N, C-alpha and C positions, 0 to 999 in steps of 0.2 A: 268610376267613370271610364268608359271605353272610348279611346280615341283611335280612329283608323287612319293609317297612312299607307301610301302606295310603296311597294317594294323597290321601285326605281329610285326612291329617295332615302333608302335605309342608311346611307352614309351620314345623313344629318342627325340621326337619332342614336348614334353609338360613337364611342371615342374613336378618333381617327388622327392620323399623323400629318394631314395635309395643311400646308400654309395657304393654298389657294384652292377653292372649289368653284367650278364654273358649270352651270347648267344652261344649255341653250336648246332652242327648239321653237315650234310654232305655238299658236294660240291654243289655250285650253289644256296645256301640258302640265299644269299644276305647279309650276316652278315657284311662283311667289307665295302661293298658299302653303306649301310645305316648308319653305324657308321661314315664313312668319310663324308657323306653328312650332317648329323646332326651336326658334329663338324665344318664344314665349315659355316653352317648357324649361329651357335653360335658365331663363330669368327667374323662374319660380324655385329653382333648386340650387343655384350658385350664388353665393353671397357677393355683393358689390359687383355684379356682372354688368358690364357696360357695352351697349350695342349702338354703333353709329350707322345710321341708315342714310345713304347718299344717292344722289342722282346728279346728272350734269346741270339741269335747270330745275329749280324749285322756287317759284315765286311765293308760295305759301305752303303751309303744312298739309293742306288739302291735296297738293300735288305729290305728296310722298306716300309711303306705305303705311302711314299713320292710320288711315281709315280701315285698311285691311286688318291691322293688328287689333284695333278696337272691335271690329266685327267678330273676330275670333275670340276675344276676351268675353264678349257677350254670349256667343254661341256655346262656349264650353263653361260658362258661368265661373270664370276665374275671378272670384271676388277679392283676391289679394292684390289686384292691380288697381291703381288709381290713375286716371288720365285727365289732363287739362287740355287746353287748346295748344299748348306748347310742348307737353312732355307726357310720357308714359313711365310709371314707376311701380315697382313691386314693393308693397308695404312690409313684407316679411323679410326679404333678402336685401332690400334697398338697391336692387338692380334697376337700371334705367335705360331708356332709349333717347337718343338725340337724332335730329333730322336736319339735313343740310344739303343745299344745292351748291355745287362746286364752282360753276362758271363765274359767279359774281362774288364768291366768298372763298376763293382758293387759299389765300394765305391764312384765313381763320382756321383752316383745317388743322394746322399745326397744334392747336390747343387741345386736340383730341388724342394726343399721342399715348395716353394711358389706357385707351379703350382696348378691350380684348377681342372684339368682333366688329367687323365692318361688312355691311350688306350693301352691295352696289346694285340697285335696281335699274332696269333699262340700260344695262352696261354698254350696249352697242353705241350709245350716244356719247360716251365719255371721250373727251379729247386726250391725246397723248400727254399733254401738259398736266391735265387733272390727274391722270393715273400716276405719273411720275412724282407728283406731289403727295398723293394720297397713300400709295403703297408703303413708302418708308416711314410715314407718320404712324401707321398702325404697326408698332414694332415691339409691344410688350411681349414678354415671354409667353409662349403658347397662343399668341394672337392669331387670328384667322380672317381671311378675306373670302366672302362669298359673292359671286356674280350671277345674276340672272339676266338673260337676254335672248332676243331673237335677232340673229345676225342681220346686218343691213347690207354691207358690201363685203367683198372678199377680204379686204384689208382693214376692217374695223380695228382701231388701236388696241382694244381689249383682246381681240383675237390674235393680233400680231404679238402682243406682249405676253399673253397668258394662254389663250385657247389652243394655239397650234403647237404648244409644248407639252402635250399630254404625256410624253415619255419622261418628263422631269419627275422625280420621286416626290417632289413637294407639291405637285399640281394634279388635281383630279378634274377631268372633263367628261361630261356626259350629255348626250343629246336625247331629249325626251319630248315626244309629240303626244297629242291627246290619245291617239290610237294605241300608244304603248302602255297606257294606264289600265289598271283593273277597271272593269265596267262600272264599279261603284263611283269612280271618279270621272266618268265621262258624262257629258251633257248632250241630251238628245237634240236640244236646240242648236248647239254648236255643231253637232254632227250633220244636221240638215244643212246648215250654212256651208260647212266644209264641202259637202257633196255638191251643192249648187256651184260653188266656186270651181270645183274640179271640172265640171262640165262647161261652165260659161267663160272662165278666165283662168286657164291653167297656169300661166305665169304668176298671177296673183295668188293662186292656190299654193304653189310651191313655196312662196315666201311666207304667206300668212299661216299656213297649216303645217307645212313640212319644215319650216325654219331655214329655208335655203336663202343665201344672200341674193339681193336684187342685182340683176344685170351682170354683164361680163364686159371685159375690154373688147373693143371692136375687132381687135386682131387676135382674139383667142382662137386656138386651132379647132376646138371641138365645143359644140353647144352643150351647156350644162343640162338643159332639158333632155337632150339626146342621151347624155351619160346616165341620168336618173332613169330614163326609160330602159336603158340597157341593164342597169342594176336591178330593175324590177322585172325584167323579162325572164321567163322560165322556158328553157328548151329541155323537154323531158327525155327525148331519145336522140341525142346528137349523133350525127353521121360524119364519117371521115376519119382520117388518121390522127394520131396524137402528135402534138408539137410542144416543146418546152422552150420558154424564154427565161434567161438568167441575167440579171443585172448584178455586177460584181463590185464589191468594195472590200477593202482589207481591214484597216483599223479606222479609228475616228468615229464620227457620228453617222456616217452614211450606212445604209442598210444593204444587205445582200438579199435579193428577192428572186424567188423562183415561181413561175406560173406554168401550168400545164393545161392545154386545151384539147378537146376532141371536137372536130368541126368548129363551130362558132361558140361553143360553150367552154368556159373555164371549169375544169373538173378538180383542180387541186392547186394550192398555193402555199408557200412557206416563206418565212422571213428569218434572217439571222443577222448578227452583227459581231464585229470585233473577233474575227477568226482568220487564220492563215489560209493560203490558197490550197494547200493539200487537204485540209479539213473541208474546205468549200467544195473542192473537186469530188471528194468522196460523198459528201451530202448530195451533190448534184447527180452523180451516177445512181445513187439509191433512189432519188426523186424521179429520175427519168424512167427507171424500171427495166429497160432493156437497151441493147446497143443499137437497135434499128431506129429508135425514136429520134426524130430531128431535134437537135438542141441548138438554139440560137443563143450565143453567149456575147455579152458586152465585152469586146476584145480591147477596149480602150484601157490603157494602164495595166493594172494587175490582172485584169480579166484574161489577158493573153496567156498567162501561165496556166490558168484553168483550162482554157481551150487546148493547150498543148498536152496537158495530162490526159484529158478525155480522148483526144485524137490518138495518142500513143497507146491507149488501152483499147482502141478499136471502136469507140463510140462515134456516132454520126453527129459530131460537133462542128458547128460553123461559127467562126469568129466574125463579129460585126463591130468594126471601128466606127463609132458614131460620126466622127468628123471626116471620114474617108468617103470615096465615091465608088468603091469597088462592087457594090451591090446594086448599082443603077444600070438599067438597060440603056441602050443607045437613045431611045426616046426620052427616058427619064433624065438623062444628062442635060437635056435642054430645059427640063422643068424644075429640077431640084438641085440644091447646091451640095447636098451630102446625104449619107445613109439615114441619119436620124430624121431628117426632114421627110424622106420617103416613108419612114415608119409612121410618123404622125399623120401625114396626109392620107396615106393608105388606110390607116385605122379610122380616120374620120369618114372615109368613104364607105365603110362597112358597119358603122356604129348602129345602124338600124337593124342589124341582123344578130348582134352578139349578145351573149348572156354572161355578164361579168359580176364579180363579188360586190356586194353592197358594203363599201368601206369608205368612211369619211375622208381619210387621208388620200386614198386613191381618187376619190371624187374631186378633191381640191386640186390635186396634181394634174389630173386630166383636163379640168375646166379652166385652169389658169396659165397653162403654157402658151406662150405667145409666138407669133411668127412676124417676120418682116420680109423685105425684098432686098436682093442684092442690086448693085448698079445695073446689071443686065437683066433685071426684073425676074430673077428666079426666087421662088419662095425659100426661106431659110428659117429654121426653128431657132429661137433664142438660145444662146449657150447655157449650159447647165449652171455655170457660175453666176449668171445673171438671175436665173430663177432662184437660186439659193440665196442670193443677196436680198431678193424681194420677200421670200417666204421663210428664210432662216434654216432651211434644210433642202436636201437634194431630192429631185423627183424620182426616187428609186423604184417605187411601186409602179408608177406609170411606165417607166422605161422597161421594167421587167415584163409588164403586161404586153406592151407593144412589140417587144422582141418575140413574144409568143405568137403573135399574129403576122409577123413579117415573113414574106417569101424571099429567101436569099438566093443569090446566084449559086449554081453548083460549085463545089469546092475547086475543081480544076479551072473552071472559067474565071472564078474569082482570083485565083493565084496568077493566072495569065494577065488579067486586067491590072492587077496590082504591079506586076513586074513590067508591064508594057506601057 
């Protein structure tokens, strides 16, 4: 028997080390189909294999993935499975499936602690309480959690707890939409629906088919739709000089990010972490390519040392202290409270012209940074520490990108403003 699977889901069909696997994306992306198929194959080969299938609300087994599993059993003629109204069991391996809604049965979940696998369907709907009860329950050696979801809002509990931590070696996160699949797994009916939504209701299209969260905070600086358009924009022959932006960190979890643009198009970008300022300065000089290229460097904290090294070596490096005001013109002093606010507001003003990398982390950082107003009604971007508290990491990619598009004050004028 030949069973075809899409390459995007190959992680499910081979041994892997991950404790958590999370697939997210829009309708028609094949998430549930591939997880169900992989678990049926596991149940046919592994003795006493137990799979707990959960969702937040399940009033009856009909609301679970039971029907999908039975459909696949019939499709592939897996005659070694027996299924009743309450259970699916493999007669050869004695592997079994259990189905549970969490909201009204949360404390019953503790009885499933011996299960090897847990599949959380519609995981965007799970409450934080449910997740914190469920995850430590599935704790047998080699046990694994699989989540399938279409994100609802930016801070869905499953995204906060699992999805945004893809740099964790125990966590695998992948976004898969229908158009990412091989043509054998695409539906013409769904493609027609998707195309209609794209024309008639773009916001709905982004959520339903692209897997984008719904809505934004009212005081988000940049529209998510505009960011997506910028990530899908292609500028073939960019005009203008090259500029580099560099957001600097030293040790810890924060990233060092470099971006280079030509005109409005990002033409190169690199990410590093956990290295000293000398190594960072050398990497940045190599990235810039020549001494004439304007290099805007995050001069806050350890970044000042990198600026000094490049300046001493004759590079056109300009330090930008995010909380200072030395890069504000006289008119901007009445509008913005600091340099970083100028960076974000200026970039929001040119978002319709730029061509930037299609990067999920960058998209989240750009679309979720908030602004407020000072007592004298000047706009001010929320502090980095507040963003980090909400999202668990620093907006290093966004800050590096925006530094790349910032127009700084000439070095002499900046120094005079700082001193005076």
